[in-house]
N, C-alpha and C positions, 0 to 999 in steps of 0.2 A: 212212372216208376214208383214203387212203394217206398215208404220211409225206411223200412228195414233194408231193402235192396240198395238204396242210396247210401245208407250207413256202411253196409258191407263193402260196396264198391270203393268208397272214399278211404276206408281204413285199409283195404287191400292195397290200393295204389300208394298210400302214404307209408305203410309200414311193412309190407310183404310178410304178413304173419304166417307162422307155421301152424297156428291154431286160431280160428276166429268163429265165434258163435254170437249171433245177434238174436236175442230172445225177446219177443214182445210179451211183456208182463202186464199189459194194460188191463186185461180182464180181472186182475187181482185188485184193481183200483176203481172198479165201476162205482160210480156215484160220488167219488171223491173229487175235491177241487183239482183242477188241472187235467181232468179226464173228460174230454168232450163227448165221449162215446165213440164207438166205431173202431177202437183200437189204435195202435201206432202212436201212443203218447208216452208210454213208460217202457223202457228197455233195460235189459241186462246184457252187457257185453263181456264176453270172455275172450281175451286176446293174448297171444304169446308171440313175441317178436324180438329178434336180436336188437332192434332199435331201442329197446327199453333197458338193456343190460347196463347195470351200474348206475342207473338214474334213480333218485328218490321217488317215492310214490307220487308226491305232488307234481314233480316234473313230468312224470309219465301221464298223469291225468291232464295236465295243462296241454300237452301235445295232442292228446285225443280231443279235448274240448276245442282246440284251435281248428283241427280238421273238420269237426262237426259243428262249427259255429252257426252255419245256416239252419241246420236242424234244431239246434238248441234255442235259436231265436224264434223258431216257428212252432212246428207241430210237437216237438219232444218236450215234455214237461219234466221227466225224471230219467236219469241215466245212472245205473249201477255199474261200476267197473271192477273187473277182476283182471289184473294185468300181471304178466310175468314175462321173463326173458328166456 
């Protein structure tokens, strides 16, 4: 399973989002530190879910980081988050 597919599956299971986009932006970082080449190292996630309602941004981000701990410890070097409820 690709890293993007794993991220999408985990976030869907954890938050039941009404909107979820997992965008591989690795090509924008070619040649930079943390980009081993081949993609799937830098992602932008747009997610909208009721689970985030009333929570501060830091709490929303921590919840996402917890769900994606395995990816963040491995192949994912950078993660940009756009979160809404």
